[in-house]
C-alpha positions in Angstrom: 18.0 185.8 43.7 18.0 189.1 45.7 16.9 188.9 49.3 14.5 191.8 48.7 12.8 190.2 45.7 10.6 187.1 45.5 7.9 185.2 43.5 4.2 185.6 44.2 3.8 181.9 45.1 6.1 182.5 48.1 3.6 185.1 49.6 1.6 184.2 52.7 -1.6 185.7 51.2 -3.7 183.3 49.1 -4.7 186.1 46.7 -1.0 186.6 45.7 -0.2 182.8 45.4 -2.7 182.4 42.5 -0.5 184.7 40.3 1.9 183.2 38.0 5.6 184.0 38.0 5.4 186.3 35.0 2.3 188.1 36.3 3.9 189.8 39.4 6.8 190.0 41.9 7.3 190.5 45.6 9.3 193.3 47.2 10.2 192.8 50.9 10.0 196.3 52.4 11.0 197.1 56.0 7.4 196.8 57.1 6.7 193.6 55.1 6.4 192.0 51.7 4.3 193.8 49.0 3.1 192.1 45.8 3.2 194.1 42.6 1.3 193.0 39.5 3.1 193.4 36.1 -0.1 193.4 34.0 0.0 196.5 31.8 3.1 197.6 33.7 4.7 199.3 30.7 1.6 201.0 29.5 0.8 202.4 32.9 4.4 203.6 33.4 4.0 206.0 30.4 3.0 209.5 31.5 3.7 211.3 28.3 1.1 213.6 26.8 -0.3 213.3 23.3 1.6 215.4 20.8 -1.4 217.4 19.8 -2.4 218.0 23.4 1.1 219.1 24.3 1.1 221.5 21.4 -2.2 223.0 22.6 -0.9 223.5 26.1 2.3 225.1 24.8 0.2 227.6 22.8 -2.1 228.4 25.8 -2.5 232.0 26.9 -2.5 231.1 30.5 1.1 231.6 31.8 0.6 229.1 34.7 -0.5 226.2 32.5 2.2 227.0 30.0 4.9 227.1 32.7 3.8 223.8 34.2 4.4 221.9 30.9 7.4 223.9 29.7 10.1 221.9 27.9 13.7 222.5 29.2 16.5 223.3 26.8 18.5 220.2 27.8 15.7 218.0 26.5 15.4 219.6 23.1 16.7 217.6 20.2 16.7 214.4 22.3 14.5 211.3 22.4 13.1 211.5 25.9 10.6 209.3 27.5 8.7 210.6 30.6 7.6 207.6 32.7 5.8 207.4 36.0 8.7 205.9 37.7 11.1 208.6 36.5 8.7 211.3 37.5 8.3 209.8 41.0 12.1 209.5 41.4 12.6 213.2 40.3 9.9 214.4 42.7 11.4 212.4 45.6 14.8 213.8 45.0 13.4 217.3 45.0 11.6 216.6 48.3 14.7 215.2 50.0 16.7 218.2 48.8 14.2 220.6 50.4 14.2 218.6 53.7 18.0 218.7 53.8 18.1 222.4 53.1 15.4 223.4 55.7 16.6 221.0 58.5 13.0 219.7 59.1 12.5 217.2 61.9 9.6 214.8 62.2 7.8 213.3 65.3 6.7 209.7 65.0 3.1 209.5 66.1 1.2 206.3 66.8 -2.5 206.1 66.0 -4.2 204.4 69.0 -7.4 203.5 67.2 -9.3 203.9 64.0 -12.4 205.6 65.5 -10.5 208.7 66.6 -11.6 208.2 70.3 -9.4 209.1 73.2 -8.4 206.6 75.9 -8.9 203.7 73.6 -6.1 201.6 72.3 -6.2 198.9 69.5 -3.4 196.5 70.4 -3.0 195.0 66.9 -3.1 198.4 65.2 -0.5 199.9 67.6 1.8 196.8 67.3 1.7 197.0 63.5 2.6 200.7 63.5 5.5 200.2 66.0 6.8 197.2 63.9 6.7 199.2 60.7 8.5 202.2 62.3 11.4 199.9 63.4 10.7 200.3 67.1 10.8 196.5 67.7 14.3 196.4 66.2 15.5 199.2 68.4 14.1 197.5 71.5 15.8 194.2 70.5 19.1 196.1 70.1 18.6 197.6 73.6 17.7 194.1 74.9 21.1 192.8 73.6 22.8 195.3 75.9 23.8 198.2 73.7 21.3 201.0 74.4 23.8 203.9 74.0 25.0 204.8 70.5 26.6 207.7 68.9 28.0 208.4 65.3 31.7 208.3 64.7 31.7 211.9 63.6 30.0 213.2 66.7 32.3 211.3 69.0 35.3 212.6 67.1 34.1 216.2 67.3 33.4 215.8 71.1 37.0 215.0 72.0 38.9 216.6 69.1 40.0 219.5 71.3 41.7 217.2 73.8 43.9 215.6 71.1 47.3 216.7 69.6 47.7 217.7 66.0 48.9 214.3 64.7 45.8 212.5 66.1 43.3 215.0 64.7 44.2 213.9 61.2 42.7 210.5 61.8 39.5 209.3 60.2 36.6 209.5 62.7 36.0 205.7 62.5 39.8 205.0 62.9 39.9 207.6 65.8 37.1 205.8 67.6 38.6 202.3 67.2 42.1 203.5 68.3 40.7 205.4 71.4 38.5 202.5 72.6 41.1 199.8 72.1 44.0 201.9 73.6 42.0 202.5 76.8 42.0 198.7 77.5 38.2 198.6 77.8 36.5 195.2 77.6 35.6 194.4 74.0 32.2 193.1 75.1 31.3 196.6 76.4 31.2 198.2 72.9 30.5 197.2 69.3 31.3 199.0 66.0 28.6 199.4 63.4 28.6 200.8 59.9 28.3 204.5 60.9 28.2 204.5 64.7 29.5 202.8 67.9 27.3 201.1 70.4 27.9 201.0 74.2 26.6 198.9 77.1 24.8 200.8 79.9 27.2 203.1 81.8 30.2 202.4 79.5 29.9 205.6 77.5 29.9 207.7 80.8 33.0 205.8 81.8 34.7 206.6 78.5 33.7 210.3 78.8 35.1 210.4 82.4 38.4 209.0 81.2 38.7 211.4 78.3 37.9 214.4 80.5 40.3 213.5 83.4 43.4 215.4 84.5 46.1 216.4 81.9 48.6 213.9 83.2 46.2 210.9 82.7 45.3 212.4 79.3 49.0 212.5 78.3 49.3 208.8 79.3 46.1 208.0 77.3 47.5 209.9 74.3 50.8 207.9 74.6 48.9 204.6 74.7 46.9 205.8 71.7 50.1 206.5 69.7 51.5 203.1 70.9 48.4 201.3 69.8 48.3 203.2 66.5 51.9 202.2 65.7 51.2 198.6 66.7 48.1 198.4 64.7 49.8 200.0 61.7 52.7 197.6 62.0 50.3 194.6 62.2 48.5 196.0 59.2 51.8 196.3 57.4 52.6 192.7 58.2 49.3 191.6 56.9 49.7 193.8 53.9 53.1 192.1 53.1 51.5 188.7 53.6 48.6 189.7 51.3 51.1 191.0 48.7 53.1 187.7 48.9 49.8 185.7 48.7 48.7 187.9 45.8 52.0 187.4 44.0 51.7 183.6 44.4 48.1 183.8 43.2 49.2 185.9 40.2 52.0 183.3 39.4 49.5 180.5 39.9 47.0 182.1 37.7 49.7 182.8 35.1 50.6 179.1 35.1 47.0 178.2 35.0 46.5 180.7 32.1 49.5 179.1 30.3 48.0 175.7 30.9 44.6 176.9 29.6 46.2 178.4 26.5 48.2 175.3 25.9 45.1 173.1 26.2 43.0 175.4 24.0 45.8 175.7 21.4 46.2 171.9 21.5 42.5 171.5 21.1 42.3 173.9 18.2 45.4 172.3 16.6 43.8 168.8 17.0 40.5 170.1 15.7 42.2 171.7 12.7 44.6 168.9 11.8 42.7 165.9 13.0 41.0 165.2 9.6 44.4 165.3 7.9 46.3 162.9 10.2 43.3 160.7 10.5 43.1 160.6 6.7 46.8 159.7 6.5 46.4 157.0 9.1 43.4 155.5 7.2 45.4 155.6 3.9 48.4 154.0 5.6 46.2 151.3 7.0 45.8 150.1 3.4 49.4 149.0 3.4 48.5 145.7 4.9 45.9 145.1 2.2 48.5 146.0 -0.5 51.0 143.5 1.1 48.3 140.8 0.9 47.6 141.7 -2.7 51.4 141.4 -3.5 51.6 138.1 -1.8 48.6 136.8 -3.7 49.9 138.2 -7.0 53.3 136.5 -6.5 51.5 133.2 -6.3 49.9 133.6 -9.7 51.5 131.7 -12.6 49.7 133.7 -15.3 49.3 137.5 -15.6 51.7 138.0 -12.6 53.5 141.0 -14.1 50.3 142.8 -15.0 48.9 142.3 -11.4 52.1 143.5 -9.8 52.0 146.6 -12.1 48.5 147.5 -10.9 49.5 147.1 -7.3 52.5 149.4 -7.8 50.2 151.9 -9.4 47.9 151.7 -6.4 50.8 152.2 -4.0 52.0 155.2 -5.9 48.5 156.7 -5.7 48.6 156.3 -1.9 52.0 158.0 -1.7 50.7 160.9 -3.8 47.5 161.3 -1.6 49.6 161.4 1.6 52.0 163.9 0.1 49.1 166.1 -1.0 47.5 166.0 2.5 50.8 166.9 4.2 51.4 169.8 1.8 48.0 171.4 1.8 47.1 172.5 5.3 43.7 173.9 4.3 42.5 170.7 2.6 38.9 170.0 3.5 37.9 166.8 5.3 35.4 165.9 2.5 38.2 165.8 -0.1 40.4 163.7 2.2 37.5 161.3 2.7 36.9 161.2 -1.1 40.6 160.4 -1.7 40.5 157.6 0.9 37.3 156.1 -0.6 38.8 156.1 -4.1 41.9 154.3 -2.9 39.7 151.8 -0.9 37.6 151.1 -4.0 40.6 150.6 -6.2 42.1 148.2 -3.6 38.8 146.3 -3.3 38.5 146.0 -7.1 42.1 144.7 -7.4 41.4 142.2 -4.6 38.3 140.9 -6.3 40.2 140.5 -9.6 43.1 138.7 -7.9 40.6 136.4 -6.1 39.0 135.6 -9.4 42.3 134.8 -11.0 43.4 132.7 -8.0 40.2 130.8 -8.1 40.7 130.0 -11.8 44.3 128.9 -11.1 43.1 126.8 -8.2 40.5 125.1 -10.4 43.1 124.2 -13.0 45.5 122.9 -10.4 42.7 120.9 -8.8 41.9 119.2 -12.0 45.5 118.3 -12.6 45.9 117.2 -9.0 42.8 114.9 -9.2 44.1 113.3 -12.4 47.5 112.7 -10.8 45.8 111.3 -7.6 43.8 108.9 -9.7 47.0 107.5 -11.4 48.7 107.3 -8.0 45.7 105.4 -6.6 45.9 102.8 -9.3 49.6 102.3 -8.8 49.1 102.2 -5.0 46.4 99.5 -5.4 48.8 97.3 -7.4 51.6 97.9 -4.9 49.3 97.1 -2.0 48.2 93.8 -3.6 51.9 92.8 -4.1 52.7 93.8 -0.5 49.8 91.8 0.9 51.0 88.7 -0.9 54.6 89.2 0.4 53.3 90.0 3.9 51.3 86.7 4.1 54.4 84.8 3.1 56.5 86.6 5.6 53.8 86.1 8.3 53.9 82.3 7.8 57.7 82.2 8.0 57.7 84.5 11.1 55.2 82.2 12.9 57.3 79.2 12.3 60.4 81.1 13.6 58.4 82.3 16.6 57.4 78.9 17.6 60.9 77.6 17.4 62.2 80.6 19.3 59.6 80.1 22.0 60.6 76.5 22.5 64.2 77.5 22.7 63.5 80.2 25.2 61.5 77.9 27.5 64.3 75.4 27.5 66.8 78.2 28.2 64.7 79.6 31.1 64.4 76.1 32.7 68.1 75.6 32.5 68.8 79.1 33.9 66.4 78.6 36.9 68.0 75.2 37.7 71.5 76.8 37.7 70.2 79.6 39.9 68.8 77.2 42.4 72.0 75.2 42.6 74.0 78.4 43.0 71.8 79.6 45.8 72.0 76.3 47.7 75.8 76.3 47.4 76.0 79.9 48.6 73.7 79.1 51.6 75.8 76.1 52.5 79.0 78.1 52.3 77.5 80.9 54.5 76.4 78.2 57.1 79.8 76.7 57.1 81.4 80.1 57.6 79.0 80.9 60.5 79.8 77.5 62.1 83.5 78.2 61.8 83.1 81.7 63.3 81.1 80.3 66.2 83.8 77.7 66.8 86.5 80.3 66.7 84.5 82.6 69.1 83.8 79.7 71.5 87.5 78.8 71.6 88.5 82.4 72.3 85.9 82.7 75.1 87.3 79.5 76.7 90.8 80.8 76.5 89.8 84.2 78.0 87.9 82.4 80.8 90.9 80.3 81.6 93.3 83.3 81.7 90.8 85.2 83.9 90.6 82.3 86.3 94.3 81.9 86.6 94.6 85.7 87.2 91.9 85.5 89.9 93.6 82.5 91.6 96.9 84.3 91.7 95.3 87.5 93.2 93.4 85.4 95.7 96.5 83.7 96.9 98.3 87.0 97.3 95.4 88.6 99.2 94.5 85.4 101.0 90.9 85.6 99.7 88.5 83.3 97.9 87.0 83.3 94.4 83.7 82.3 93.2 83.3 79.5 90.7 81.6 80.9 87.6 79.4 78.5 85.6 81.3 77.1 82.7 80.4 78.3 79.2 78.1 75.9 77.4 78.4 75.3 73.8 75.4 75.8 71.8 73.9 72.8 70.1 73.4 72.6 66.3 69.7 72.8 66.7 69.9 76.1 68.6 72.3 77.5 66.1 70.1 76.5 63.3 67.1 78.1 65.0 69.1 81.3 65.6 70.1 81.3 62.0 66.5 81.2 61.0 65.7 84.1 63.4 68.6 86.3 62.2 66.2 88.4 60.1 64.6 89.9 63.4 66.9 92.2 65.4 65.1 92.4 68.8 68.0 93.6 71.0 66.7 97.2 71.2 63.0 96.2 72.0 61.5 97.0 75.4 60.1 94.3 77.6 56.6 95.7 77.0 57.0 95.5 73.2 58.2 91.8 73.5 55.3 91.0 75.8 52.7 92.6 73.5 54.2 90.9 70.4 54.1 87.4 72.2 50.5 88.0 73.2 49.1 89.4 69.9 51.3 88.3 66.9 50.5 85.3 64.7 53.9 85.1 63.0 55.7 81.9 64.0 59.1 83.1 63.2 58.6 86.4 65.1 57.3 84.5 68.2 60.3 82.2 68.1 62.6 85.2 67.9 60.9 86.9 70.8 61.2 83.8 72.9 65.0 83.5 72.2 65.4 87.2 72.9 63.6 86.8 76.3 65.8 83.8 77.2 69.0 85.7 76.2 68.1 88.6 78.4 67.3 86.2 81.3 70.7 84.5 80.9 72.5 87.9 80.9 70.7 88.9 84.1 71.6 85.6 85.9 75.2 85.9 84.8 75.4 89.5 86.1 73.8 88.4 89.4 76.2 85.5 89.9 79.2 87.7 89.1 78.3 90.4 91.6 77.0 88.3 94.4 79.8 88.5 97.0 81.4 91.9 96.5 80.2 93.2 99.9 80.2 91.7 103.4 76.4 91.7 103.7 74.5 88.6 104.2 72.8 86.9 101.2 69.4 88.0 102.2 70.4 91.4 103.5 68.8 94.2 101.4 70.2 97.2 103.2 73.2 98.1 105.6 72.8 97.0 109.2 72.9 100.6 110.6 70.0 101.6 108.5 68.0 98.5 109.5 68.8 99.2 113.2 67.7 102.8 112.9 64.5 101.7 111.3 63.8 99.1 114.0 63.6 101.7 116.7 60.0 103.0 117.1 59.4 106.5 118.4 56.3 107.0 120.4 56.1 110.7 119.3 57.2 111.0 115.7 55.8 114.4 114.7 55.7 116.2 118.1 58.6 117.3 120.3 56.4 117.6 123.4 55.2 114.2 124.6 51.6 113.6 123.9 49.9 111.6 126.7 46.7 109.9 125.8 
């Protein structure tokens, strides 16, 4: 609502808050809020005289009374209503016109007390009078720092004579803005109001001094004013161009929005207008599935098939005619479309019921024939089953006899096959053992021959170099028991095992074959070590028990009294 108007319940007086919203209103005047009651407001606003009383006054012989209630010519022939408000407004306009014409001035007086006694002041009364007269607002304005103020017109008239002709054409407000900004005064020293400009203390005197200075300085001020005026107009032109561009874009945007609104509204109106038609066509076309089902059901009939198909074709033709009529007639009402759809639905339902009845009768007849045929088949099936049961028992007896004979034959065959398999395995094992024995014999002979050749070569080299050779231990041939034991341990390959693994297996395992294999592997490695030790025993000139060269042993035997200090340490 308006900031000057309010409801009675918002008043601070309790007497006003008891009024309802339709019984009064508040008007916030300059001095405070006043509550006006609307009870008999219209009746009290009527100030017109009774017709008979007005006639009597017009016929009065007293010229003064007759002149006071004279009717003007402009109101003759019109329906005029003289109200209290209109009368007050007219009288106020007349009073203001008289005051303007006479140039009357008023002095604001403050009433110090209500008793009319001198040298006595009532603080609350004086404060209320000052507040209602606007003095507190003036003091607040002066407190903010703008005590000096002057209207734009007076400031313009004061310095009009100092300006050239092109600056005298300016609007008083524009003149004040241009002059103050061009003099490079601080913007905090003055403020522009609606009809006047406000100055801080002493700033108006400074402005007046600058304006009334020597002509040279005034010419410079006028040049700055022109410069600022051109600059401000150029900035305003730029902003005007930007505003025009923005307005153009806004107009284009609104045009597009208007087209969108028109499109949406036209689409809505078209949908609203044609929706019953295309919805009716859609509903009628939805009956196609039902007609297809009717045709499918009618094709399964063996009796009265042609008559049913003719009825269905007639129903389909009615649907096509209804759709064509809806498409052709744009102003077809929705009630008629719904009636056409209901008629087609009823015809379709009736045809469906009739077909279902015929299908049920046909199914009953077929069911009777089927039951009779099933009964005959059951009798034949019973006879056939009895004959098959007799043949099956005979075949079962024969099959049992054959099965017993076949089982005996299979048992004999399996026993013979297992015996042959055992013989074949024993022969293969014997052959493998013989082959291994032959290979070991061949390998032993090759090793003996190699050892003999190596010894001859070593003897020849020793004779040439006048040296000596070491007698290596002769190769021993493994006994049959060892070979047989190694053959049984061939399934364990322990050549890549570590000594820790061999030791843990010997200590923890319960497998006899694995323990035997570990023992042979340990003996094999021990033999290899001793053979290597015998072969490399006398390659150097050191003694048998010598573990390091003699120079190192001699250096180690010398004991230094001071091992870690260069300066002798005497205890």
